[in-house]
TORPA-740982 format. One line per field, with one value per residue (C-alpha): residue in one letter; x, y, z. Coordinates in pm, 1 decimal, decimal comma, always signed. Last residue first. Layout:
<nodes>
rest = (a  ...)
east = (X  ...)
north = (Y  ...)
up = (Z  ...)
</nodes>
This chain:
<nodes>
rest = (p  h  p  r  e  r  s  i  a  i  a  w  a  i  l  t  a  a  t  a  v  v  q  s  l  r  a  a  r  r  l  d  t  p  t  p  p  p  g  s  g  l  r  p  r  d  e  v  g  h  t  y  a  t  p  g  g  l  g  v  g  l  a  g  a  t  a  a  e  v  p  g  a  n  p  s  p  h  a  r  a  d  r  r  w  a  v  v  a  a  r  p  s  g  g  v  a  s  a  l  g  a  s  l  l  a  t  v  r  s  p  v  l  n  v  v  d  d  a  r  a  a  a  w  g  f  r  r  y  r  p  s  r  y  g  v  m  a  d  l  t  n  i  a  r  y  g  l  l  g  p  i  g  a  v  a  g  w  l  l  p  a  v  a  a  d  s  t  n  e  a  m  s  e  t  g  a  r  a  m  g  a  a  d  l  l  q  p  d  r  g  c  l  a  p  i  l  a  r  a  a  d  l  d  r  e  d  l  r  a  a  l  t  t  g  h  g  a  l  s  t  g  g  l  v  a  w  t  a  v  a  t  a  i  v  h  r  v  p  r  r  r  t  a  a  e  a  a  a  g  l  g  v  a  g  g  v  l  v  a  a  y  a  i  g  a  s  r  r  d  a  y  c  r  r  e  l  a  a  a  c  s  g  f  g  a  v  p  h  w  r  a  p  d  a  f  v  a  d  a  v  v  g  l  m)
east = (+2608,1  +2410,5  +2576,0  +2403,2  +2239,8  +1879,4  +1909,1  +2055,7  +1778,9  +1505,7  +1652,1  +1684,0  +1326,4  +1198,7  +1403,0  +1276,3  +919,3  +950,5  +1071,1  +790,9  +534,9  +668,1  +665,6  +310,1  +197,1  +335,6  +148,9  -170,5  -122,5  -90,3  -411,5  -579,6  -490,1  -625,2  -955,2  -1073,6  -1446,1  -1583,8  -1512,3  -1643,4  -1382,3  -1423,5  -1747,8  -1795,6  -1693,3  -1948,1  -1770,2  -1808,9  -1702,0  -1412,4  -1224,6  -1261,0  -1499,2  -1531,5  -1867,4  -1818,2  -1515,0  -1318,9  -1423,0  -1171,2  -1012,7  -660,1  -571,3  -919,6  -908,7  -554,2  -657,0  -953,3  -739,7  -468,1  -704,4  -933,8  -659,8  -543,8  -855,3  -988,3  -1368,9  -1381,4  -1638,6  -1374,4  -1180,9  -1462,5  -1487,8  -1143,3  -955,8  -1181,3  -1129,0  -753,2  -724,3  -941,0  -709,4  -396,8  -545,9  -419,9  -201,6  +26,5  +287,6  +0,3  -103,3  +222,4  +73,3  -229,0  -34,1  +226,0  -42,0  -209,2  +124,6  +207,3  -136,0  -76,2  +267,7  +123,6  -141,4  +43,8  +202,2  -127,8  -357,6  -107,4  -109,8  -491,2  -490,8  -226,6  -408,2  -749,7  -627,9  -736,9  -1070,5  -1213,3  -964,0  -1161,6  -1502,5  -1354,3  -1283,0  -928,4  -597,6  -458,9  -213,3  -203,8  -204,2  +80,0  +281,0  +222,3  +333,8  +648,3  +732,5  +711,7  +929,0  +1193,3  +1235,0  +1195,8  +1446,2  +1687,7  +1674,3  +1400,2  +1321,7  +1442,0  +1353,6  +1000,8  +971,2  +1103,8  +887,8  +576,9  +635,6  +718,4  +525,6  +243,2  +192,8  +221,8  +25,4  -295,6  -292,7  -163,4  -405,0  -698,3  -584,9  -535,0  -873,0  -1042,2  -877,2  -953,8  -1321,0  -1344,0  -1194,8  -1422,7  -1353,6  -1504,8  -1229,2  -970,4  -1081,4  -938,5  -629,9  -433,2  -151,2  +37,9  -292,2  -428,6  -160,2  -312,8  -641,9  -472,1  -332,6  -680,6  -833,2  -617,1  -812,4  -485,4  -557,8  -629,8  -297,7  -114,8  -287,3  -189,7  +170,9  +174,3  +25,7  +264,7  +562,4  +446,8  +421,1  +750,0  +931,1  +756,4  +819,9  +1058,0  +1120,9  +1416,8  +1584,8  +1580,9  +1716,5  +1997,3  +2083,4  +2083,1  +2310,2  +2546,9  +2568,6  +2629,4  +2897,9  +3075,7  +3034,8  +3166,7  +3092,8  +2714,4  +2741,0  +2658,1  +2421,6  +2219,1  +2196,7  +2083,7  +1819,8  +1690,9  +1669,8  +1488,5  +1241,8  +1168,7  +1136,5  +910,7  +691,2  +662,1  +618,6  +388,7  +167,8  +102,2  +53,9  -201,9  -375,5  -411,6  -550,0  -798,1  -954,2  -1051,9  -740,2  -439,1  -116,6  +38,0  -102,4  -43,3  +322,4  +369,9  +197,3  +416,7  +731,7  +621,8  +545,5  +891,0  +1042,3  +826,0  +957,0  +1314,9  +1259,5  +1403,9  +1235,4  +1081,9  +1316,1  +1153,2  +1292,2  +1653,2  +1742,2  +1483,5  +1492,4  +1873,8  +1857,7  +1623,9  +1859,0  +2156,8  +1959,3)
north = (-1018,3  -1076,1  -1100,2  -1344,7  -1167,2  -1184,6  -1543,7  -1652,5  -1467,6  -1628,8  -1977,5  -1922,9  -1791,9  -2105,1  -2330,8  -2148,8  -2169,8  -2548,4  -2559,5  -2327,6  -2550,7  -2858,5  -2680,7  -2551,5  -2898,7  -3034,4  -2771,1  -2846,9  -3218,2  -3141,7  -2937,9  -3229,1  -3453,3  -3189,3  -3215,4  -3010,0  -2969,9  -3225,7  -3205,4  -2978,6  -2707,1  -2342,6  -2231,5  -1857,0  -1654,9  -1506,8  -1230,4  -1190,4  -878,6  -648,3  -908,4  -1150,5  -1444,7  -1626,1  -1779,9  -2024,4  -2114,0  -2434,8  -2778,6  -3061,5  -3284,4  -3173,5  -3055,0  -2915,6  -2712,1  -2601,2  -2480,8  -2292,5  -2132,0  -2029,5  -1894,3  -1704,1  -1554,7  -1346,2  -1169,2  -1143,8  -1145,3  -1517,7  -1610,0  -1589,3  -1883,3  -2138,6  -2308,2  -2257,6  -2323,7  -2614,5  -2784,2  -2721,1  -2875,3  -3172,2  -3237,4  -3217,4  -3477,2  -3518,1  -3768,1  -3503,0  -3511,4  -3573,0  -3209,8  -3087,9  -2948,4  -2802,1  -2632,6  -2518,6  -2356,7  -2195,1  -2057,9  -1923,6  -1762,9  -1603,3  -1483,0  -1304,3  -1088,5  -1060,1  -718,7  -575,6  -702,5  -588,0  -238,7  -242,5  -340,5  -83,9  +192,5  +110,4  +91,5  +444,6  +408,5  +79,2  +83,1  +201,0  +72,8  -270,0  -393,0  -478,9  -374,4  -205,1  -445,3  -743,8  -507,5  -312,9  -633,1  -728,6  -389,0  -384,2  -743,5  -661,4  -352,7  -537,4  -823,6  -611,4  -353,6  -641,2  -782,9  -690,4  -1000,4  -1277,4  -1090,6  -1037,2  -1407,1  -1519,6  -1269,2  -1392,9  -1766,4  -1781,6  -1571,6  -1429,5  -1724,3  -1993,3  -1748,4  -1796,6  -2176,4  -2235,9  -1972,7  -2156,0  -2479,2  -2311,5  -2141,1  -2467,6  -2662,6  -2374,8  -2374,5  -2750,1  -2722,6  -2432,9  -2073,0  -1759,7  -1718,6  -1742,1  -1413,7  -1430,5  -1239,9  -1537,4  -1782,0  -1649,3  -1522,9  -1882,8  -2039,7  -1944,1  -2092,9  -2432,4  -2415,0  -2339,7  -2609,9  -2891,6  -3165,8  -3360,7  -3390,4  -3016,4  -2946,7  -3160,2  -2985,5  -2647,9  -2764,2  -2868,5  -2536,1  -2332,6  -2524,0  -2478,3  -2102,7  -2082,7  -2245,4  -2033,8  -1696,6  -1526,0  -1150,7  -1153,2  -1459,0  -1293,9  -966,9  -1151,7  -1350,5  -1039,8  -851,4  -1149,3  -1198,6  -826,8  -825,9  -1110,1  -947,6  -601,4  -382,6  -378,2  -367,4  -4,1  +33,0  -276,2  -176,8  +173,2  +27,3  -193,2  +99,3  +301,8  +18,3  +2,8  +381,0  +401,4  +130,3  +320,1  +670,2  +560,8  +353,5  +644,0  +893,0  +666,4  +603,5  +975,3  +1029,7  +746,2  +926,1  +828,8  +987,7  +821,5  +1027,0  +995,4  +663,4  +517,4  +621,8  +430,5  +123,4  +135,2  +164,1  -134,5  -330,3  -255,3  -388,6  -701,5  -742,5  -715,1  -987,2  -880,2  -1153,7  -1497,1  -1544,3  -1656,1  -1976,1  -2058,7  -2356,7  -2337,5  -1956,1  -1962,3  -2210,6  -1976,6  -1684,1  -1883,4  -1962,0)
up = (-3759,7  -3439,1  -3098,7  -2862,3  -2569,1  -2693,9  -2816,6  -2483,0  -2297,8  -2508,1  -2457,2  -2081,1  -2065,2  -2238,5  -2010,4  -1701,6  -1832,2  -1849,1  -1488,3  -1376,9  -1549,4  -1368,4  -1032,3  -1080,5  -1186,3  -858,3  -658,7  -853,6  -783,5  -413,1  -432,1  -608,9  -315,0  -76,0  -265,2  -560,6  -630,3  -878,3  -1252,3  -1529,7  -1554,3  -1457,4  -1294,6  -1285,7  -977,8  -737,6  -546,5  -169,4  +17,0  +103,5  +310,4  +21,0  -0,3  -332,6  -423,6  -713,5  -920,3  -979,7  -1101,2  -1113,8  -1379,4  -1290,2  -1641,0  -1695,8  -1376,1  -1457,7  -1803,3  -1655,2  -1384,7  -1629,4  -1894,9  -1654,0  -1434,9  -1730,5  -1860,0  -1502,2  -1471,5  -1562,6  -1829,3  -2101,8  -1957,7  -1971,2  -2310,7  -2461,7  -2137,3  -2037,7  -2374,9  -2364,8  -2018,8  -2115,8  -2412,2  -2200,3  -1963,1  -1609,0  -1424,4  -1280,5  -1560,9  -1806,6  -1764,9  -1922,1  -2243,3  -2068,2  -1792,9  -2048,8  -2266,0  -1964,7  -1844,9  -2191,8  -2201,2  -1860,3  -1970,0  -2278,5  -2108,4  -1777,8  -1843,8  -1968,4  -1692,5  -1428,9  -1577,5  -1563,1  -1195,0  -1097,8  -1286,0  -1135,7  -775,0  -682,1  -861,3  -731,3  -444,9  -142,4  -255,7  -337,1  -689,4  -587,3  -743,4  -432,7  -270,7  -506,8  -806,6  -648,6  -611,8  -975,4  -1100,5  -884,8  -977,9  -1347,1  -1313,9  -1112,7  -1359,5  -1671,2  -1547,1  -1469,6  -1821,7  -2067,7  -2276,7  -2045,1  -1728,8  -1852,4  -1935,3  -1597,4  -1409,6  -1594,6  -1554,0  -1184,4  -933,0  -1146,5  -1382,8  -1117,1  -905,5  -1102,0  -1098,6  -748,4  -619,2  -775,4  -609,3  -272,7  -281,4  -376,7  -97,0  +140,3  +43,5  +91,0  +441,0  +540,8  +445,3  +602,8  +860,6  +581,9  +420,8  +71,2  -41,2  -169,8  -97,6  +204,5  +348,8  +337,7  +556,9  +893,3  +774,0  +738,9  +1091,7  +1225,1  +1005,1  +1137,5  +964,7  +920,2  +548,2  +546,3  +715,9  +457,6  +166,2  +311,1  +336,4  -29,8  -139,7  +74,8  -64,8  -424,0  -372,1  -182,0  -472,7  -734,8  -574,6  -813,9  -789,9  -550,2  -705,2  -1048,2  -910,6  -730,2  -1044,3  -1264,2  -1023,9  -991,8  -1368,7  -1422,4  -1153,9  -1332,3  -1673,5  -1582,9  -1884,2  -1827,6  -1449,4  -1371,9  -1669,0  -1582,9  -1215,4  -1312,8  -1545,6  -1265,1  -1025,0  -1290,3  -1347,2  -974,3  -942,1  -1245,2  -1096,7  -768,4  -907,8  -1192,1  -961,5  -724,9  -1009,2  -1175,1  -843,1  -775,9  -1127,2  -1079,4  -785,1  -430,1  -285,8  -128,0  -132,3  +211,8  +329,4  -15,8  -2,3  +323,0  +178,6  -132,5  +77,8  +286,8  -30,1  -167,6  +153,4  +126,2  -229,1  -103,1  +160,6  +494,5  +697,3  +628,1  +333,2  +7,7  -147,9  -47,3  -266,5  -546,3  -547,7  -564,7  -854,0  -1040,9  -975,2  -1103,0  -1420,4)
</nodes>
C-alpha cells in the first residue's frame, strides 16, 4: 500500500528510474549476445529475468526478520514496478494536446504510451492508439504487478516487471525479433494470462464509473477478444471498447511495419473525450486492483493454525 501511494504521489521519475536502468542493461546484453535464434533469446531472457528474481529473493531474505526494513523494501519495489499514475497522466495529456490540435506535441507523447510510429498517425489514429494503450497497459503497468507482488512478494514484483519490459523491448513480430524475442513474448503471455482477465473483469464491472455499460463491455469481450493476435491484450481492449462504447482496432503502424488489427467493440472511433474516459477507467480499475492485491497479501501473510 505504501508503494501504491508513492506511485500516486511521485509517479515515474524523469531520470534514474530503476526500470529504465534495467532496460539499459538489457539493451547492452542484447548488443553482446544477439543472434537470430530462439536459443539465444531464451538465454538472454533467462539471465535477465533470473537476475531480477534473484535480486528480489535476496531482498526478501535480507529483510525477512526485520519488519520495518521489509516494509520499506517491499514499498520501494512496488513503487518501482508500478506505472499506473504516469500512464493515466500521459493519456490525459495526450487528450488535451489533441483537443488543442497540437499534433506535434501529441506525437511527442506517443512513445511514452506505445511502440507505434507517431509520424504515421493523424489525430484520430493517436486517439485510438492512446485508448488502446490505456486498456492494455492498465493490466501491464498496474493490475499485473500488484497481483504478482501480492502472491510472490518482491521476487514477484521484480520478476514480472523484468518479463514485461523485455517483451516491450524485443517481443515484436519483426524480422529482427521474431526468433530472438520469442521467449520474452511467450513468458509475457504466461505471466499476464490471469491479470489480463482480472483487468477485463474490473473494466467491465466498473464501466458505469465513466458513463459506460458493464453489459456492453462483457458482450464485446466475449464476442471480439479471441480475434486479437494477443491472448491478453484482446480481453482488456475488447472490454474497454465495450465499456466506453467505442470501436478499436484497424491498421496499426509500428516502426517495423503495419499490422491490421481486428475490430473490437461496435461503436465509433474514440475521440479525445473517450481517451480521457479511458484514463479515468484505468485509474478506477487500478484502485480496485490495489484493494484485491491488499486482501491477497494480508491473507498470504496471516499465520495459519
